[in-house]
N, C-alpha and C positions, 0 to 999 in steps of 0.2 A: 423281356428285359429291355428297357429303353437304351438307346445309344447315347453315350455321354455327349453333352453339348460342346460347343466351341467357345473359347474365350478370346475376345479381341479387345485390345486397348487402343485408344486413339490419343496421340500425344502431339505436342507442338508448343511453340511459344504463344504469347498473347496475340489475339486478333487474327489467328489463322483460319478461323471458321469451323472449329471443331463441332460445335453444337449443331449447326446446319448439316454438316456432313454425316454426323452420327445418325441423325433422324433419317437421312436419305439412304444411308447404307443399311440401316435396320429394315427399311421398307423393301429394299432389294432382297434381303434374306427372307423376309416374310413371304414375298412373292414366290419363293421356292418351297413354301409349305412348312416353314420352320417357325417356332415361337422364339421371340427375341425379348430379352430384358435389357433395358437401357439404364445405366446407373452412372455414378460419378465419384470422384475422389478429390479431397476428402468428403465422405458422405456415403449415402446409400442405405444406411441403417440409422435407427434412432440415436444410438450411441455415437456413431461416426459423424452424424450431422451436428450433434452437440459439440464435438471436437472441432468441426469445421468453423463454427461460430467463434470458438476460442482462438483458433490459429490464424484465421484470415482477418478478424476484426482487430481494432485497436491501433496503436501507433507502430511504426516500423521497428521500434526498439522493444516491443512488448515481450518477444521471445528471443533468446540467444540461439545460435544455430543448433546446438546439441539438444536443447529442450524442444525446439521446433521439430527436429527429426524424430524424436521420441513420440511426439504427439501424432505426427503423420503415421508412424508405424503402428501406434495403438489404434488409430481410426481404421487403418487397413486391416488389421487383425480381425476386428469386429465385422468389417465389410465382407471379408473372405469367408469367415466361418458362418455368418448368419444369412448372407445373401448369395454370394458368388458360387460357392461350392454346392449348396443345395440346388440352385438353379441348374448348374451344369449336370449334376447327378440325375436330375429329372429330364434331361434331354434338351433343355432350353439353351439357346445361344445367349451369351452375355457380351454386351458392348459397354465398356467403361470409358468415360471421359476422364482420362488420366489414370495412371496406376504406378507401379514401382519405378518406372523410368523417369517419371516426373520427380519423385523423391531423389533419385540419383542425380538428376540434372539441377534441380532447384535447391535441395538441401545439401547435396554433395558438391558438384562442380561449381554451382553459383555461390554457395555459402562457405566453401572451403573444407568441408568434411570429406574424408576419403570414400571412394566408391566401396571399398571393402567394409567400412563401418556401416554404410547404409544397407548393404546387402546382408550383413550380419543381423541387423535389426529385422530385416525382412524374413530371414530364416527363422529367427526366434518367434516373431509375431504371427507370420503367415505361412510357416513351414516352407518358405522359399517358392511358393506357387508363382509360376510365370504364365503369361498369356500364350495362346497358340500362335498369335500373330499380333505384332505391334506396328501400327501405322503412324508415322510422324509427318504431320502436315507442315510444310515449309513455305514461307512467303517472304518476299522482299521486306527488309526490316522497316523501311519507311511506310510502306503500304500497310503492314501489320500494325504498326503503331497508330496510324490514322484510324484503322478499323477499331482498334481497342479503345481509342479515345471516344469514338461514337458509342460503342457498346457500353462503356463505363460511365458515360456522361461526365467525363473528366473527374470522376470520383473513384479511382481504382482502389482495390483492397491493398493490404499492407505488402503483399508479394507482387501484385501487378505493378505497383507504383515504384518498384526498385529501379536502380539506375540502368541506363542503356548498356553499360559494360556488363552488368549482371546478366541481363537478358541475352547479350551476345555470347557470354560464357555458357548459358543454358543451351543455346542453339548449337554451339560447337560440341557440347556433350552429347546431344541427341545424335548428331552426325557420327560421332565416334562409336556409339553403340551400334549403329547400322553397319559400320565398317567391319565389326568383328562378331556380331550376333545375327545369324541368319533369320531369326524370327522378326527382326526389326527392319522395316522398309521405309524409305524416305519417299514422300509423295508431294509432288508439286501442287501447291494450293492456289496457284494463280489461274485466272481465266473464269469462265462461266461456271456456276455451281454444278451443273450437270456434268461438265467435263471433269471436274475434280472427283465427283462421285464415281464416274466411269474408271478413273485411275485407281481409286480405292478398291472398287470391285475386282479389277484385274489382279490386285495384290492379295485378295482373300478367296477368290472363286475356287481355288484348288482345295480349300478346306471343305468344300461341298462334297467332295468325292466320297467321303466316309459318312456323310450325313444321312 
């Protein structure tokens, strides 16, 4: 019987370098002889990717907060059932670029819905499945905005392009989760990329004990 894999989510605001660090962290884990699946939210499966196109495209007013939250929950439900759970059951590690805490921060704190409402949707759609570890990358707001502008070529999607106050509320929400939930760890995303990767590895290396 294979040992169940571990599930890590990588979170943070715009421009903090999640994609770069996910690839680097996955390589560290593979060097320890483990198989890693990299995925993203919304997305990861055919159905969830279709929802991604719906929810991230179009005008800022395309979806009202409740409808947006429902769409994200639906995408996650498919993602968990079709990709994440089967991968973990087969002993693979899964690293997801965003998961439930992004919904809590973006559709909850940022958009004004209650945390309880977002978590209720998560319990209904994904049976409340939580990561083994959540790493929140944090960076100075001005530096993050500059990085995001380069990444997006000044054409952000409908969520990336929201106001500075919105993104500040998102960051505050992520910090609040780390203050009360042991699985959530804040990681300084400043400095050289390999230094950031080393910080991430420090926060997950204990998960290797049962691997």
